N, C-alpha and C positions, 0 to 999 in steps of 0.2 A: 150726336151731341147728347150728353147725359142729362135727363130732366132734373131740374132742381127740386129738392124736397121742400115741402111747406115749412115755414119758419118755426112752427111749433114742434115739428117732428125732428127733434135733435137726435144725435147718435145715441145718447143715453136712452131715449125712448125706444129707439130701434132695438136695442139690446133687451130692454124690458119686455117689449112685444114679442121678441124672439123667445125669451124664457117662458112667457105665458103660453105661447103657441106650442112649444115642446111639451110642456106639462099637461095642458089640456088634451093634447093629442095622446099622451100616455094614458090619461083617464079613459078616453074613448076606446083606446086599444084594449084596456082591461075589461071594458064593458062587453067586448066581443068574445071573451074567453068562455062564456056560457054557450057560444055557438060553435066555436072551433078552438083547438088547442093554441096555447101561447106560441109554440114553435111555428105554427102555420101563420099566425098574425105577424110574427117577427120577419118571416120570409116574405110575406106579401108586402110589408112596409118597405123592405130593402129592394124588392123587385120593381115596385112602382117608382120609388125614388130613383133607382138606377135608370129606368126608362126615361124619366123626365130629364135627369141630368144629361143623359146621352144625347137626347134631342137638342138640348140647349147648347151643350159644349161641342159636340161632334169631334171628339178628340182624335188627334193624329196618332196612329199606332206604328206605322212603318218607320224604320230607322231608329227605333228606341234601343238603348243599350241594356245589357243584362242587369247592371246595378239599378237602372231605372225601373225595370220590371220587378226586380226582387223587392224593392222598397214599396212599390204600389201594391203588390200582391200581399205583402205582410200587413200593410195598412188596411186592405180590404178584409183580410181575415180578422184583424183586431176589431174592425167595425162590426163584422158579422157576429163575433163572439160577444161583443158588448151588447148588441141588440137582443140576441138570443138569451143571454143569461139574465139581463135585467127584466125581460118579460116573464121568464120563469120565476124570478124573484117576486114580481108583481102578483103572480098567481098565488103566492103563499103568504106574503106579508103586505102591510099597507104601503102604498106608493111613496108616501112621504118618508117612511122609514127606509125603504129600498134606495131611494135617491140619496138620502143622507149617507148611507153606507157607501154607495157607489161614488159619492163625491170625495171619498178618501183617495181615489185615484189621482185626479188632478191636483189635490192638495199635496199628495206625496211628490208629484213631479215638481210642483212649485218649490218645495222645501229641499228637494234632493241635492241641489247645487249649493245650498247654503252652508257656510262654514262658521256661522256665528252662534255662540252658545245660547243667546237669548231667543233664537228661533225655536229652540227646543220647547219653549213654553207653548207654542202653537201645536207642536207635535203632541205634547202631553195633554193639552186640552182636547184635541180630537180623539186621542186614545181614551181619555176619561169618558167621553161621550159614548164611545162604543162599549167600553167596559161596563157602563151602567146597564146595558142590555144583558150582560152576563150576571150581574148581581141581582137585578130586578127584571127577570126575563119578560114579564107582562105577556103581550100577545106575540112575542117573537117566535117564529118557526125557524129552527136552526138550519134546515135545508135551504129555506128562503134566504136567510142571512148569508149562507155560503154562496148562493148564486149571486147575491148583491156584491159580495167581496170579489167574486170572479169578474163581475162587470166592472168593478173598480180597477182591477188589474188590467183588463182589456182597455178601459178608458185611458189609463196611463200609457199603455203601448200605442194607442191610437194618437195621443198627443205627440209623443216622441216621433213616431213614424210620419205623422202628418206634417211636422216641420220639414222633414226630409223630402216628402212628396211635394210640398210647396216650392222647394228649391228646384227640383228636377222636372216637375210637370207644371206648365204655366196655367194661370187662371184656374178654372174649375175642371180642367181635364183630368187631373189626378183624382179628384173626388168622383168624377164620372166613372173612371176605370176602376177605382177602388170599390165603389158601390156595386158595379157589375160583378167584380170578383166575389164580393161578399154574398150577393144574391145567388151566384152560381154555386158557391161553396155549400150553401144550405138549401139548394134546390130540392134534392132528394128527400132529406128529412122534413122539409117544410111541406112539400106536396104529399108525402106519405102520411104525415100527421093530419093535414087538413082534409085530404081526399075531396069528396064531392062538396063538402061544406064551403070550400073556397069559391064555388060557383054560385052560391046563394047571393041574390042581389044585395041584401043588407050587408053581408060580409064584404062583398066587393066594394060597395060604395063607401062604407066606413073605413075599409082598408085603404082606399085611395085617400080619404080624408086624413087618416092617421099619417100616411106617408107625406102628404103635403104639409101638414101642421108640424110634424115631428122632425122632418128632414129638409124639405125643399125651402119652406118659408124661413126657418131659423138660419139656414146656411146663407141664403141670399141677404137677409137683413144684417147678419153679423159681418159679412163681407163688406157691405157698405159702411157700417158703423166703424169697423176697424181702420178705415182710411183716415179717420179724423179723431178718434178717441184714444187717449193714452192707455197703454196696456194695463197699468195699475188700476185705472178706473174700470176697465172692462173686467178685470179679475174680481174686483169687489162686487160688481153687479152680478156676475155669474155665481157669486157666493149665495145669492138669494134663491138659487134653484131648489134646494130642499124645502124651504118654506113655501115657495110657490107650488111645488109639487103637492105638498100636504093640503094646501088651500084648494087647488084644482080638484083633487080627489074628494075632498069634502063636498064641494059644490056639485060635481058631476056624479059621484058614486055614493055620497053620504058616508064616506069613509072617515072614521075618527081615530085620533091617536090618544093614548094615555099620557099621563104626566111624564113617565119615564122616557117615552119616545120623543116627547116635546123637548125635554131637557137635553137629551142626546143630540137632537137636531140643533138646538141652540149652541151647544158646545162646538159642533162641527162648523156651523156658520160663522161663529165668532172667530174660531181658529183660522178659517179661510180668509176672512176679512183682515185679521191681524197679520197673517203671513203675507198677503198681497200688499198691504200697506208697507210692511217692513221691507219687502223685496223692492218695491217701487222707490222707496227712500234710500236704499243702499247705494253707496258710491260705486261707479263703474270700475271694474278691475283694470289695473294699469297694464 
């Protein structure tokens, strides 16, 4: 029997807690970069999360078809590239800015299937936000921006492949197998980059904390929330990610953004909210 949630803990609050957990975890991860490279922390996060998911799900592997393996391996690679590239972006640019650029991935997926001209407004608004960084570069490191754009592309692939994994792999088994694939894919570069620093107690403890906050808790909360929250509302709430990322980085790392980055973030957030509302209100195709 599934325990009932407290009356105050609505699905909306579950999503908000999930977002906060992810972004506070990201700030803790960045705080470890002075002890071990971002590649090592990204791998440690994936490895710990994979171990926890594997224990919880205990996925059945025998009898799987080649199409099922193909999609879950692609999903795992997309997950690994997304984590690796966003951590490399964090090392070079503020977290709030990196997450803002990364959010172009899900925004692009949301708008990709639209055939309405008015949705181009949201595309233009998001593009304007990113273009601001080119006109007024401020603190932008273009290698860091490039890593964030790679993370955006990987996030888009992760979403598309994740839908297919959800169909062919029941429950959390697909996430468990995909997480293991991602951890194995970056095992060698992660261990080589981290070396003996991965055995330091502080790195291990905070690495486990990052994995739990950025992977395990969010996925669990979102799985519960999605059972009773409309997809449109979920999408709007997820649009808060860049702003929450900037706030978490300010509190944990004292990381500040200039006015250019704040305006760029606002453009992407508003574009995401607008696109989500428009798509939720659109009539279903005949």
